[in-house]
C-alpha positions in Angstrom: 0.2 -0.1 0.1 2.8 2.5 0.8 4.6 2.0 -2.3 1.2 2.6 -4.3 0.7 5.5 -2.3 3.9 7.2 -3.0 3.7 6.6 -6.6 0.3 8.0 -7.4 1.3 10.8 -4.7 4.2 11.7 -6.8 2.4 11.4 -10.2 -0.6 13.0 -9.3 1.5 16.3 -7.8 3.1 16.4 -11.1 -0.1 16.3 -13.1 -2.3 18.4 -10.9 0.6 21.1 -10.8 0.8 21.5 -14.7 -3.0 21.8 -14.9 -3.1 24.1 -11.9 -0.4 26.3 -13.7 -2.6 26.4 -16.9 -5.3 27.3 -15.0 -3.9 29.8 -12.7 -2.0 31.5 -16.2 -5.6 31.8 -17.6 -7.0 33.2 -14.5 -4.4 35.8 -14.4 -4.4 36.9 -17.9 -8.1 37.2 -18.0 -8.8 34.3 -20.1 -10.7 32.3 -17.7 -13.3 31.5 -20.6 -11.2 29.0 -22.1 -11.0 26.9 -18.9 -13.2 24.3 -20.4 -10.6 23.4 -22.9 -8.2 22.5 -20.2 -10.7 20.3 -18.5 -11.6 18.6 -22.0 -7.8 17.3 -22.0 -7.9 16.3 -18.7 -11.4 14.4 -18.7 -10.1 12.8 -22.1 -7.4 11.6 -20.6 -8.4 10.0 -17.4 -11.0 8.0 -19.8 -8.3 7.0 -22.0 -5.6 6.0 -19.2 -8.5 4.0 -17.5 -9.1 2.0 -20.7 -5.4 1.6 -21.1 -5.2 0.1 -17.7 -7.9 -2.2 -18.5 -6.2 -3.7 -21.7 -2.9 -3.9 -20.0 -4.3 -6.1 -17.6 -6.7 -7.8 -19.7 -4.2 -8.7 -22.5 -0.9 -9.1 -20.5 -1.8 -10.4 -17.1 -2.6 -13.9 -18.4 0.6 -15.1 -18.9 1.7 -18.4 -16.9 5.3 -20.4 -16.4 8.6 -19.3 -17.9 7.1 -16.6 -20.3 5.3 -15.1 -17.3 8.6 -14.5 -15.5 10.1 -13.1 -18.5 7.0 -10.7 -18.8 7.0 -9.4 -15.4 10.8 -8.8 -15.3 10.2 -7.1 -18.5 7.7 -4.9 -16.9 9.7 -4.2 -13.9 12.5 -3.2 -15.5 10.7 -0.8 -17.8 8.9 0.7 -14.4 12.6 1.2 -13.2 14.0 2.9 -16.4 10.6 5.2 -16.5 10.8 5.9 -12.3 14.3 7.1 -12.7 14.1 9.3 -15.6 11.0 10.8 -14.2 13.3 11.7 -11.0 16.3 12.9 -13.1 13.8 14.9 -15.4 11.7 16.4 -12.5 15.0 17.1 -10.4 16.2 19.6 -13.2 13.3 20.6 -15.3 10.8 21.6 -12.4 12.3 25.4 -12.7 11.6 25.7 -16.3 8.3 23.7 -16.5 5.9 26.6 -15.4 7.6 29.3 -18.4 7.1 26.6 -20.9 3.5 25.9 -20.1 2.7 29.6 -20.1 4.6 30.1 -23.2 2.6 27.3 -25.0 -0.7 28.4 -23.6 0.1 31.9 -24.9 0.9 30.6 -28.4 -2.3 28.6 -28.3 -4.7 31.6 -27.2 -2.8 33.8 -30.0 -3.2 31.4 -32.7 -6.9 30.7 -32.0 -6.0 27.4 -31.8 -7.6 26.6 -28.2 -7.8 22.7 -28.5 -4.1 23.1 -28.1 -4.7 23.9 -24.4 -6.5 20.6 -24.3 -3.6 18.8 -25.8 -1.6 20.1 -23.1 -3.7 19.2 -20.0 -4.1 15.6 -21.8 -0.6 15.1 -22.4 0.3 16.0 -18.6 -2.4 13.8 -17.4 -2.3 10.7 -19.8 1.6 10.7 -19.6 1.4 10.5 -15.8 -1.7 8.1 -16.0 0.2 5.9 -18.0 3.2 5.8 -15.9 1.3 5.1 -12.9 -0.4 2.0 -14.4 3.1 0.6 -15.4 4.5 1.5 -11.8 1.2 0.2 -9.8 1.5 -2.9 -11.7 5.2 -3.4 -11.2 4.7 -3.2 -7.5 1.8 -5.6 -7.6 4.1 -8.1 -9.4 6.5 -7.8 -6.6 3.8 -8.1 -4.1 1.8 -10.9 -5.2 5.1 -13.0 -5.1 5.3 -12.6 -1.4 1.2 -12.6 -0.5 -0.4 -14.3 -3.4 -2.5 -12.5 -6.4 -5.5 -12.5 -3.9 -7.9 -9.7 -3.7 -6.3 -8.5 -0.6 -3.4 -7.5 -2.6 -5.3 -5.8 -5.2 -7.6 -3.8 -2.6 -4.4 -2.7 -0.8 -3.0 -1.3 -3.9 -6.0 0.0 -5.1 -6.3 1.8 -1.8 -2.9 3.0 -1.6 -3.4 4.4 -5.2 -6.9 6.3 -4.5 -4.9 7.7 -1.3 -2.1 9.1 -3.2 -4.4 10.9 -5.7 -6.3 12.6 -3.2 -3.4 13.6 -0.8 -1.9 14.6 -4.5 -5.1 17.1 -5.1 -5.2 18.3 -2.0 -1.5 19.3 -1.8 -2.0 21.1 -5.3 -5.1 22.7 -3.7 -3.5 24.2 -0.9 -0.5 25.1 -2.9 -2.5 27.3 -5.4 -5.2 28.8 -3.0 -2.3 29.9 -0.6 -3.7 28.5 2.4 -0.4 27.1 3.3 3.2 26.9 2.4 4.1 23.8 0.4 7.8 23.7 -0.4 7.5 21.7 -3.7 11.4 21.8 -4.1 11.3 19.9 -0.9 8.7 17.7 -1.7 10.2 16.7 -4.9 13.2 15.8 -3.5 11.9 13.6 -0.5 9.9 11.8 -2.8 12.5 11.5 -5.4 14.7 9.8 -2.9 12.1 7.7 -1.9 11.2 6.4 -5.3 14.9 6.1 -5.9 14.8 3.3 -3.1 11.4 2.0 -4.4 13.1 1.6 -7.9 16.2 -0.2 -6.3 14.1 -2.9 -5.0 12.1 -3.2 -8.3 15.3 -3.5 -10.0 16.8 -6.6 -7.9 13.4 -8.2 -8.2 13.3 -8.0 -12.2 16.9 -9.7 -12.1 15.0 -12.2 -9.6 12.2 -12.6 -12.2 14.9 -13.1 -14.8 16.6 -15.5 -12.9 13.7 -17.8 -12.4 13.0 -17.2 -16.5 16.4 -18.9 -16.8 17.4 -15.3 -18.6 20.1 -14.3 -16.2 22.4 -16.6 -14.0 22.0 -15.7 -10.3 26.0 -16.4 -10.1 25.5 -17.3 -6.2 21.9 -18.2 -5.9 21.9 -17.2 -2.1 24.8 -15.3 -0.5 22.8 -15.2 2.8 19.3 -16.6 4.3 17.8 -14.1 7.2 14.4 -15.2 6.7 14.5 -17.1 10.0 15.2 -13.8 11.7 13.0 -11.2 9.6 10.7 -13.2 7.1 10.2 -11.2 3.9 6.7 -12.9 3.9 6.0 -11.6 7.1 4.1 -8.4 8.0 7.5 -6.5 8.9 9.4 -8.0 5.7 6.6 -7.3 3.6 6.7 -3.7 4.5 10.5 -3.4 4.3 10.0 -5.1 0.6 7.6 -2.9 -0.8 9.7 0.2 0.4 13.1 -1.0 0.5 13.2 -4.1 -1.7 14.3 -6.3 1.1 14.9 -10.0 0.3 15.8 -12.5 3.1 17.7 -14.7 0.6 18.9 -12.8 -2.5 21.4 -14.0 -5.1 24.8 -12.3 -5.8 23.4 -11.0 -9.2 20.3 -9.4 -7.1 22.8 -7.8 -4.4 24.9 -6.4 -7.1 22.5 -4.8 -8.9 20.8 -3.1 -6.3 24.0 -1.7 -5.0 25.3 -0.5 -8.3 21.9 1.1 -8.9 22.4 3.9 -6.2 25.8 5.4 -7.9 24.5 5.0 -11.3 21.2 7.2 -10.3 23.6 9.9 -8.3 26.0 10.0 -11.6 22.8 10.8 -13.7 21.7 13.4 -11.3 25.3 14.8 -11.1 25.8 14.8 -14.9 22.6 16.4 -15.6 23.3 19.0 -13.2 26.7 19.5 -14.9 25.5 19.9 -18.4 22.8 22.4 -17.3 25.3 24.8 -16.0 27.3 24.7 -18.8 
């Protein structure tokens, strides 16, 4: 639940901020009569994202055996790549997003191409929606491996996801209405660190899935086993696995992937910062 909450919270805040920037800018420039075009884009994105989620689970969730492990591992690896890109991109581009959106809104109004406003809001919400579907499915794969793909696992993920979305809307509302001080830079920095930790755990589990599919060699199957001390399928172990990627008996390749992921991400963050400074 915690993992799905954090993912939808982060994604929801990003989408809500973009929509809020557009609506606020239209209000400040006395163009609020065009708000409906922004709403059209949001509604279309929500409907299509929901349909995409249905197609994703319907067509891709029925694999079994070795191919299921390959598919699940591939989904997890894709989620890790997108999560990492999202954190790196937002870390360096958040300062320029507002100005870029305002310029695009000005261009749409000046050219009378008002449906471009719908496109802006659609792309923002649809992108976050598709990413959320991907991330939640990857988390569900990881959770189902421990607890079974029962209704309680689905319910936990759904509740966490909806909780994150509702919290994101509340935070965005507070920010734009000025009822309190929300330091978005700090928010994105903290959630970015947490998401990097979640992504590292997903990466290790993706390696585990590929090992079970016979695609990657474990090198050493279990370099330690402390499940008798802290069972990864127990309450505490499941919580640590969802947040930190805890594994009581990992292979050497899983541990290597987990450990090497952190310096790789921080190198990407540092490199991007260096490139922008030049």
